[in-house]
C-alpha positions in Angstrom: -68.3 14.3 16.7 -70.2 16.4 19.2 -70.3 16.0 23.6 -74.4 14.9 23.3 -73.7 12.6 20.3 -70.9 11.1 22.7 -72.8 10.5 26.0 -75.5 9.2 23.9 -73.4 6.7 21.6 -71.9 5.4 25.1 -75.7 4.4 26.3 -77.0 2.8 24.1 -73.8 1.2 24.5 -74.5 -0.3 27.6 -78.4 -0.6 27.1 -77.0 -3.8 24.6 -74.4 -4.9 27.2 -76.2 -7.5 28.5 -77.3 -9.1 25.5 -73.3 -8.7 23.8 -71.8 -10.4 27.5 -74.1 -13.6 26.3 -72.1 -15.3 23.8 -71.6 -18.6 23.8 -67.8 -19.7 22.4 -66.0 -22.7 22.9 -64.1 -22.7 26.3 -60.5 -21.3 26.2 -58.5 -24.0 26.2 -55.4 -24.9 28.8 -52.0 -24.2 27.5 -49.3 -25.4 29.1 -45.5 -23.3 28.6 -43.2 -25.3 26.4 -41.1 -25.8 29.2 -43.0 -27.0 32.1 -47.0 -28.6 32.5 -49.2 -25.8 35.0 -50.1 -27.0 38.1 -53.7 -29.7 38.0 -57.0 -27.6 39.1 -57.6 -27.5 43.1 -61.3 -28.0 43.1 -63.7 -27.2 46.5 -67.0 -28.3 47.2 -69.1 -25.8 45.2 -72.0 -24.0 46.9 -75.6 -23.1 45.3 -78.7 -21.2 46.3 -82.1 -20.6 44.6 -84.2 -17.9 42.6 -87.3 -17.0 41.8 -87.3 -21.4 41.2 -83.4 -21.5 40.1 -80.7 -23.7 41.1 -78.1 -21.7 40.8 -74.4 -23.7 42.3 -70.6 -22.5 42.1 -68.1 -23.3 42.5 -63.9 -21.9 42.0 -60.8 -23.8 40.5 -57.7 -23.1 41.1 -53.9 -23.6 40.8 -51.7 -23.5 43.4 -49.1 -21.0 43.6 -46.1 -22.1 41.9 -42.8 -21.8 44.2 -40.4 -19.4 41.9 -44.3 -17.7 41.4 -43.1 -13.5 42.9 -44.9 -13.0 45.6 -48.7 -11.5 45.3 -48.3 -13.6 42.2 -52.5 -14.3 41.0 -54.0 -17.3 41.2 -55.3 -18.8 37.5 -58.5 -20.9 37.7 -61.8 -21.5 36.7 -64.8 -19.9 37.9 -68.5 -22.1 36.6 -72.3 -21.8 37.3 -74.2 -24.2 36.8 -78.2 -23.0 36.5 -80.7 -26.2 36.4 -85.1 -25.8 36.7 -85.7 -26.1 40.7 -88.3 -28.5 40.6 -87.2 -30.3 37.0 -83.6 -30.5 38.1 -83.3 -29.6 34.1 -80.0 -27.4 32.7 -80.9 -24.3 32.1 -79.2 -23.6 28.2 -78.9 -20.8 26.2 -79.2 -18.0 28.8 -77.3 -15.0 29.3 -75.6 -14.4 32.8 -73.6 -12.0 34.2 -70.7 -12.6 37.9 -68.4 -11.1 40.2 -66.3 -11.2 43.0 -65.6 -9.1 45.4 -63.3 -9.4 48.1 -65.3 -8.8 51.4 -63.9 -6.6 54.0 -63.0 -8.3 57.2 -65.7 -7.1 59.4 -68.5 -7.1 57.3 -71.2 -10.5 56.5 -73.0 -11.2 53.9 -75.2 -9.6 51.5 -78.7 -10.2 51.6 -81.0 -9.5 49.2 -81.2 -5.7 49.2 -77.4 -5.2 49.5 -76.8 -7.7 46.5 -79.2 -6.3 44.1 -77.3 -2.7 44.4 -74.2 -4.1 44.4 -74.8 -5.6 40.7 -76.2 -2.0 39.9 -73.3 -0.6 40.6 -71.1 -3.6 38.3 -73.8 -2.7 35.8 -73.4 0.7 35.7 -69.5 -0.1 35.1 -67.4 3.0 37.5 -63.7 1.9 37.6 -64.8 2.6 41.6 -66.9 0.5 41.7 -65.2 -2.7 40.1 -65.0 -5.7 41.0 -61.9 -7.8 42.6 -63.1 -11.0 39.8 -64.9 -9.6 36.8 -66.1 -12.3 34.9 -67.5 -10.7 32.0 -64.5 -9.3 30.0 -64.3 -9.2 26.8 -62.4 -6.6 24.4 -62.6 -5.0 21.1 -58.5 -4.9 19.5 -58.2 -2.9 16.3 -54.9 -2.8 14.6 -53.9 1.1 13.9 -52.4 3.0 11.6 -49.1 4.8 13.7 -47.7 1.2 14.6 -50.0 0.2 17.5 -52.9 -2.4 18.4 -56.2 -0.3 20.8 -57.7 -2.7 23.5 -60.6 -1.0 24.5 -63.1 -2.6 26.9 -66.7 -1.6 26.5 -68.1 -2.5 29.5 -66.2 0.0 31.8 -67.3 3.6 32.2 -63.8 5.0 33.6 -65.2 7.7 33.8 -66.0 7.3 29.7 -62.1 6.2 29.0 -62.2 3.5 27.4 -59.3 2.4 26.1 -57.4 0.1 28.1 -54.0 -0.8 26.5 -52.1 0.4 23.2 -49.5 -1.7 22.3 -46.9 -0.9 20.1 -45.2 -4.0 17.6 -42.6 -1.8 17.0 -43.3 -1.2 12.8 -46.0 -1.1 10.7 -48.4 -4.2 10.6 -48.8 -6.1 7.4 -51.9 -8.5 8.5 -52.8 -10.3 11.9 -54.3 -13.4 13.4 -55.5 -14.7 17.5 -54.2 -18.4 18.5 -57.2 -20.6 18.3 -56.9 -20.9 22.3 -57.0 -16.8 22.7 -53.7 -16.4 24.5 -51.9 -14.3 21.5 -51.9 -11.9 18.8 -49.2 -13.0 16.1 -48.8 -9.8 14.1 -46.9 -9.1 10.7 -44.2 -6.2 10.5 -43.0 -6.5 7.3 -40.1 -3.8 8.0 -38.7 -6.1 10.8 -39.3 -9.4 8.7 -40.9 -10.2 11.7 -44.2 -11.6 13.5 -43.9 -10.1 17.0 -45.9 -12.0 19.3 -48.9 -10.1 21.3 -49.7 -11.5 25.2 -53.6 -11.5 25.5 -53.5 -11.5 29.0 -50.9 -8.4 29.9 -51.7 -6.6 26.0 -47.9 -6.5 25.7 -45.8 -7.1 22.8 -43.9 -10.4 24.4 -41.1 -11.4 21.8 -40.5 -11.7 18.0 -40.1 -14.5 15.5 -38.2 -13.6 12.7 -39.3 -15.1 9.3 -39.1 -14.7 6.1 -38.7 -11.2 4.1 -41.0 -8.5 4.3 -43.9 -10.6 6.1 -47.5 -10.0 5.0 -50.6 -12.5 6.0 -50.5 -14.6 8.7 -53.0 -17.3 8.8 -54.0 -19.8 12.0 -54.2 -23.8 11.3 -57.8 -25.0 12.2 -56.0 -27.5 15.3 -54.1 -23.8 16.4 -51.2 -25.7 16.1 -49.3 -23.3 14.1 -49.5 -20.5 12.1 -48.9 -19.8 8.4 -47.5 -16.3 7.1 -46.4 -15.3 3.7 -43.2 -14.0 3.0 -44.3 -11.8 -0.1 -40.5 -10.5 -0.9 -38.7 -14.4 -0.9 -41.3 -16.4 -2.1 -41.7 -18.6 1.2 -44.4 -19.2 3.5 -42.8 -19.3 7.4 -45.1 -22.3 9.7 -44.5 -21.0 13.1 -45.2 -23.6 16.1 -48.0 -21.4 18.2 -46.6 -22.5 21.3 -43.0 -22.5 21.4 -44.2 -19.2 19.2 -40.5 -20.9 16.6 -40.5 -21.2 13.5 -40.5 -24.9 12.5 -39.9 -24.6 8.7 -39.6 -22.3 5.7 -41.6 -24.0 2.1 -40.6 -22.6 -1.2 -43.6 -22.1 -2.9 -43.2 -19.3 -5.2 -42.7 -15.8 -5.6 -45.2 -12.9 -5.2 -47.8 -12.6 -2.7 -49.4 -15.7 -1.1 -52.5 -16.4 0.8 -53.4 -19.5 2.9 -56.1 -22.0 3.0 -56.9 -25.5 4.8 -58.9 -28.8 3.3 -59.7 -31.4 4.9 -60.9 -30.8 8.4 -57.6 -28.9 8.2 -55.3 -31.8 7.1 -53.7 -30.0 3.9 -52.7 -26.7 3.5 -52.7 -25.4 -0.3 -50.8 -22.1 -1.1 -51.3 -19.3 -3.9 -48.9 -17.5 -5.4 -49.2 -14.8 -7.6 -45.7 -14.9 -9.4 -46.1 -18.9 -9.5 -48.2 -21.3 -11.7 -48.7 -23.9 -9.5 -51.4 -24.3 -6.3 -49.1 -26.1 -3.6 -50.6 -28.4 -1.5 -49.0 -29.1 1.8 -49.2 -31.8 5.0 -50.0 -29.4 7.9 -48.6 -32.3 10.7 -45.6 -32.9 8.4 -44.9 -29.7 6.7 -44.2 -32.0 3.2 -45.2 -30.9 -0.3 -47.9 -33.1 -1.3 -48.2 -31.8 -4.4 -48.9 -29.0 -7.4 -52.2 -27.8 -9.3 -51.2 -25.9 -12.2 -53.7 -22.8 -12.5 -51.7 -20.0 -14.1 -49.5 -17.1 -12.2 -51.2 -14.1 -10.6 -53.5 -16.4 -8.8 -55.1 -14.7 -5.6 -57.3 -15.5 -3.0 -58.6 -19.3 -2.3 -61.1 -20.4 0.1 -62.3 -24.2 1.1 -66.0 -25.8 0.8 -67.1 -29.0 2.5 -70.0 -28.5 0.5 -68.2 -28.5 -2.6 -64.6 -30.4 -1.5 -63.3 -28.6 -3.3 -60.8 -26.1 -3.5 -61.9 -22.6 -5.3 -59.0 -20.3 -6.9 -59.5 -16.9 -8.0 -58.0 -16.2 -11.2 -58.2 -12.5 -12.1 -56.0 -12.7 -15.5 -58.5 -15.1 -16.6 -61.9 -14.0 -15.5 -62.0 -16.7 -13.8 -62.6 -19.1 -10.3 -61.3 -22.5 -10.7 -62.6 -25.6 -8.4 -59.5 -27.7 -7.5 -60.6 -31.9 -6.3 -57.9 -31.9 -3.1 -57.7 -35.7 -4.2 -56.5 -35.9 -7.3 -55.3 -33.2 -7.4 -56.1 -31.5 -10.7 -58.8 -27.8 -12.2 -61.8 -30.2 -11.8 -64.1 -26.8 -13.1 -64.0 -23.7 -14.0 -66.5 -21.2 -13.4 -66.0 -17.5 -16.0 -66.7 -14.3 -13.7 -66.3 -10.7 -14.3 -63.0 -8.8 -14.8 -61.2 -7.2 -12.0 -62.3 -10.0 -9.2 -60.3 -9.9 -6.2 -61.9 -11.0 -2.4 -63.4 -14.8 -1.7 -64.6 -15.8 0.4 -67.4 -18.2 1.8 -69.9 -17.9 4.8 -70.3 -20.1 8.0 -72.1 -22.4 5.6 -69.3 -23.0 2.7 -72.2 -22.9 0.3 -72.1 -19.0 -1.1 -68.6 -17.6 -2.0 -68.8 -14.1 -1.8 -66.5 -12.6 -5.2 -66.1 -9.0 -5.0 -65.2 -6.6 -8.0 -63.9 -3.0 -6.7 -63.5 -1.4 -10.2 -66.7 -2.6 -11.5 -69.0 -2.1 -7.8 -70.3 -5.1 -8.1 -70.4 -8.2 -6.3 -70.5 -12.5 -7.8 -72.3 -14.8 -5.4 -71.2 -18.2 -6.2 -73.4 -21.7 -5.2 -70.9 -24.2 -4.4 -73.2 -27.0 -4.4 -73.7 -25.7 -8.3 -70.7 -24.6 -9.3 -71.9 -21.4 -10.6 -72.8 -18.1 -10.2 -75.9 -18.3 -8.7 -76.7 -13.7 -8.3 -74.4 -10.7 -9.5 -75.4 -7.7 -7.3 -74.7 -4.5 -8.1 -74.7 -1.2 -6.5 -71.3 -1.0 -4.9 -68.9 1.3 -4.0 -65.0 -0.5 -4.4 -66.2 -3.0 -1.8 -62.9 -4.6 -0.7 -64.2 -7.1 2.2 -67.3 -9.1 3.3 -67.8 -10.9 7.1 -70.5 -12.9 7.9 -73.2 -13.8 10.7 -75.4 -16.6 10.5 -77.8 -14.1 8.9 -76.3 -11.4 6.9 -73.2 -10.5 4.9 -71.7 -7.5 5.6 -69.7 -6.3 2.7 -67.8 -2.4 3.3 -68.3 0.1 0.7 -64.4 1.9 0.3 -65.7 4.8 -1.5 -69.3 5.2 0.9 -69.5 5.4 4.5 -72.4 2.6 4.6 -72.0 -1.3 4.8 -74.2 -3.5 2.8 -76.2 -6.3 4.1 -76.6 -9.3 1.7 -79.7 -11.0 3.7 -78.7 -15.2 3.3 -81.4 -16.4 3.0 -83.1 -14.6 0.1 -80.1 -16.6 -1.9 -81.8 -19.5 -3.0 -83.8 -19.5 -5.9 -84.2 -17.6 -8.9 -85.6 -14.6 -6.8 -83.4 -11.4 -6.1 -81.4 -11.7 -3.0 -81.9 -8.8 -0.4 -79.7 -5.8 0.4 -80.0 -3.5 2.6 -77.6 -0.5 3.1 -76.3 1.0 6.9 -74.7 4.0 7.0 -71.3 3.2 9.3 -69.8 6.9 9.8 -69.5 9.9 8.3 -66.7 9.6 6.2 -65.7 7.2 3.1 -62.9 4.2 4.1 -60.7 5.9 1.0 -60.7 9.1 3.0 -57.7 7.2 5.6 -54.0 7.0 5.0 -54.4 3.3 4.2 -57.3 0.7 4.0 -55.0 -2.7 4.8 -55.6 -5.9 4.1 -57.1 -7.6 7.2 -60.5 -7.2 8.0 -62.5 -4.1 8.9 -65.9 -5.9 10.3 -65.6 -8.5 12.6 -68.7 -10.9 13.7 -70.1 -10.8 17.4 -70.6 -13.6 19.1 -74.0 -13.5 20.1 -74.3 -13.9 16.4 -76.6 -11.6 15.7 -74.4 -8.0 14.9 -71.0 -6.3 14.3 -67.9 -4.2 15.6 -66.9 -2.2 12.5 -64.0 -0.3 11.8 -64.2 3.5 10.4 -61.2 3.8 9.1 -60.8 7.2 8.3 -63.3 8.4 11.4 -61.2 7.0 13.6 -64.4 5.5 16.0 -66.1 1.6 15.7 -69.6 1.3 15.1 -71.7 -1.4 17.1 -74.1 -2.7 14.9 -76.9 -5.2 16.0 -79.4 -7.0 13.1 -82.6 -5.3 12.3 -81.6 -2.0 13.1 -80.8 0.8 10.2 -78.0 2.6 12.4 -75.1 1.7 14.6 -76.3 1.3 18.3 -73.4 2.8 19.3 -69.8 4.2 18.8 -66.6 3.8 19.8 -63.7 6.2 19.7 -60.4 4.8 18.6 -58.6 8.4 20.8 -56.9 9.7 17.2 -55.9 6.6 15.8 -57.2 5.4 12.4 -58.5 1.4 13.0 -57.9 -0.8 9.6 -59.0 -4.0 10.9 -61.3 -4.6 14.2 -61.3 -8.2 16.3 -63.1 -9.3 19.0 -61.9 -10.9 22.3 -64.0 -12.7 24.5 -63.5 -13.5 28.1 -66.7 -13.6 29.4 -69.0 -16.6 31.0 -69.9 -19.0 28.7 -72.0 -22.1 27.8 -69.4 -24.8 27.5 -71.5 -27.6 28.2 -75.3 -27.9 29.1 -76.7 -25.3 31.5 -72.5 -24.8 32.7 -71.4 -21.5 32.5 -67.5 -21.4 32.3 -64.9 -18.4 32.1 -60.8 -18.5 33.4 -59.6 -16.0 35.7 -57.2 -14.9 38.3 -57.7 -14.5 41.6 -55.1 -12.0 43.3 -55.9 -12.1 46.9 -56.9 -14.2 49.9 -60.0 -13.8 51.4 -63.7 -14.6 51.8 -65.9 -13.3 48.6 -68.9 -12.1 47.6 -70.1 -13.6 44.5 -73.0 -11.9 42.3 -74.7 -13.6 39.5 -76.7 -12.3 37.0 -79.1 -14.3 35.2 -81.4 -12.9 32.0 -84.3 -15.0 32.0 -85.8 -16.0 34.6 -84.4 -12.9 36.1 -82.5 -13.3 39.1 -80.2 -11.6 41.0 -77.7 -13.7 44.0 -75.4 -13.3 45.7 -72.9 -16.4 47.6 -69.7 -16.5 49.9 -66.6 -18.4 48.6 -63.3 -18.3 50.1 -59.9 -18.1 48.5 -56.3 -19.0 50.1 -53.0 -20.2 49.0 -52.4 -16.6 46.6 -49.3 -15.1 48.6 -48.2 -17.4 51.0 -47.3 -15.0 53.5 -50.9 -14.0 54.9 -49.3 -10.6 55.5 -48.8 -9.5 51.6 -52.3 -10.1 51.2 -52.8 -6.9 50.0 -50.0 -5.7 48.8 -48.8 -4.7 45.4 -44.9 -5.4 44.0 -44.4 -2.3 43.6 -45.5 1.1 45.9 -46.3 4.6 44.0 -45.1 7.4 45.6 -46.2 10.8 44.4 -43.1 13.6 44.0 -45.9 16.8 43.2 -48.1 17.6 45.1 -51.4 16.9 44.5 -53.4 19.5 45.7 -51.7 22.2 44.0 -54.3 24.6 41.5 -53.1 23.7 38.0 -53.2 26.3 34.8 -55.0 25.3 31.6 -52.8 25.4 28.0 -49.8 25.4 30.9 -46.9 22.3 30.6 -46.3 20.8 34.2 -43.9 18.3 34.6 -45.7 15.3 37.3 -42.5 13.2 39.5 -43.5 9.9 40.5 -41.7 6.8 42.8 -41.9 3.7 41.9 -40.3 1.0 43.9 -40.3 -3.1 45.0 -42.8 -3.2 47.7 -40.2 -3.9 50.4 -40.6 -8.2 51.4 -42.2 -8.7 47.9 -39.2 -9.1 45.8 -39.8 -7.0 42.9 -37.6 -6.2 40.6 -36.6 -2.6 39.9 -39.5 -0.9 37.3 -38.1 0.3 33.8 -40.1 3.3 32.2 -40.9 1.0 29.1 -43.6 -1.3 31.2 -45.0 1.7 33.0 -48.2 2.9 31.5 -49.6 7.0 32.5 -52.7 7.7 31.9 -54.6 11.4 32.2 -58.1 11.6 32.0 -61.0 14.5 32.4 -63.8 13.9 33.9 -66.3 14.1 33.1 -65.1 14.5 29.4 -63.9 12.4 26.7 -59.6 14.1 26.7 -57.3 11.7 27.5 -53.7 10.8 27.4 -51.8 7.9 27.7 -47.8 7.6 27.7 -44.5 5.7 28.6 -42.5 8.0 31.3 -38.8 8.8 31.2 -36.3 8.5 34.3 -35.1 11.1 35.4 -31.2 11.7 37.0 -33.0 11.2 40.8 -34.1 7.9 39.5 -37.7 8.8 39.7 -39.8 9.0 36.6 -41.6 11.8 35.0 -44.2 12.6 32.5 -45.2 16.1 31.0 -49.0 17.5 32.4 -51.0 20.0 29.8 -54.2 20.2 30.4 -56.3 21.5 27.3 -59.3 23.0 29.9 -60.2 24.0 33.3 -61.5 21.2 35.6 -60.6 17.4 37.3 -58.0 15.3 35.8 -57.9 12.2 36.7 -53.7 10.8 37.2 -53.4 6.9 37.2 -50.7 4.5 37.2 -50.6 0.9 35.7 -48.0 -1.6 34.8 -49.2 -4.8 33.9 -46.6 -6.9 33.4 -46.5 -6.9 37.1 -50.6 -7.8 37.0 -50.7 -4.1 38.4 -53.6 -3.0 36.2 -54.8 0.9 36.0 -56.4 1.7 39.2 -54.5 -0.7 41.3 -52.1 2.2 42.0 -52.6 5.0 44.1 -54.2 7.9 42.0 -54.8 11.2 41.7 -57.6 14.5 40.9 -55.9 17.3 39.8 -57.4 20.5 39.7 -56.8 23.1 36.6 -57.7 26.5 36.7 -58.6 29.1 33.7 -54.9 31.0 32.9 -55.1 34.6 35.0 -56.4 37.4 33.0 -53.3 38.6 32.4 -51.4 35.9 32.1 -53.4 36.4 28.7 -53.3 39.7 27.9 -50.0 39.5 28.2 -49.4 36.3 25.8 -51.8 37.9 23.2 -49.0 41.2 22.6 -46.5 38.4 22.3 -47.8 37.5 19.4 -49.0 40.5 17.7 
């Protein structure tokens, strides 16, 4: 992609950033650790102000710092903005809001209106140098890559055009993934290790491994969030994992081959298929006891629950049927004949319309669950293999074409022809990639009017907003093929009428300027909030647990194309009680400014106890050297970072090199 296109895509994303920050989800559950209950939240009287006829009230509740916590450890808390009409007192619902907390310098006073507006404008620019100490608007795109890694992309931070926040290695090729309901962790199945990797979504690190059966593939989290169900395709079992303790609770024998899982009756019953056995197995989710089986014939594929039909739908490719199973009587109550080659079966959000994909025929059957029959058969697809839904559209990926087909759900009623819109997402067909994987390559944005699409062969992500005929923007995936994509949302969301809240971390004591932006009516306000009790020793309030010392000369001029070792020291800060740092904890980011080139690597340990990375700048210019240690709550950019100057290789050196290669 040309540089101008990258810049245009970046600009388009920032235009849409405010809309994307208005997502409204349920508040994240407060999950205690297996061994202890977290301390209660400590509240203080809220502060409030009025602008543009809107009363804005803010409060921040923090948990007391545990005695066993390391010095300088952040406090966890919940930030809340309550919005009401200043005249009527009525809550303002359904608004899009942004918030930040910036630590005020000791000799500074409150921000006036002009300074407040300028501060918010700076934050919206998304530059690393202008980041607030506490950002209440964070959200991430997560990609499942071809190279045994997960990318964590921050679309809001320019970071001098580098948006890759973290790269998580899970130690093997990934088959599937699932996010826990409270968004605290991600479960990733690793078939070669007979295991599930647990990725901490606070620190973006693989923190533990859960041993399961042989060659795990699918993983699905139960509706209540307490368990995850893992298909072990090589030993005929399904493992049930406790999502609080991250440990296997049970191993259920359900038949050989691949398995799919669906939940009925408000999540009380799990239904498990097996491609090699002839039965569908019903399991009580709470007790993990097998309730019974239903004969559906060998080779059963996808399974899904429809609350409209109050039936379990099972795809049977061998007989070219979709079977409807009565969950109470546990028997097949109806059979729907479909065309050969049915693969993926997915219901829309209402549970009425089931999309059944036929990759070989390039067709999609749409089943009306209310009537128990095929209502539409759509043609003209290019080997469709997956479907994702918003309230208004079904998004069907075509694997042998670069387009995504949007089926307008409102046109499925009646006997008229369903409306299909094709939107080009990238230059290459997904089938040109190494492997397509089994996880969803399209994720709905929580705002409900768009999606993020994994451009697997293009090694990019495409952000699409409904009503447009092209993607709104593009995110590069830095040379990796994204097989699937998720959205991790931690922005302010409406948790009750007119109240917008999010979880956050506060690392330092002091007086904060709380900046707030409301979309309608447009209002920008700044308030003051005082935080105490982060570290108990006030002398440590602005210290990090590690100190970085460069062993290289940051002012030295380097040569393009030449490899230079950059050595540095990371030591525990005196008095902080930190343990020595290991190389695998450290991430070094080097990127060109401006430009899209970047390198993210793990340093090696030298004999002298220093850390070292090799730096080979591809071209002349200015490069940033940034170090982060996520496991110590030190994000990229908090430690000292350095600008390195790179010049073109001398003409004599270039000529000599040419002579050598003749």
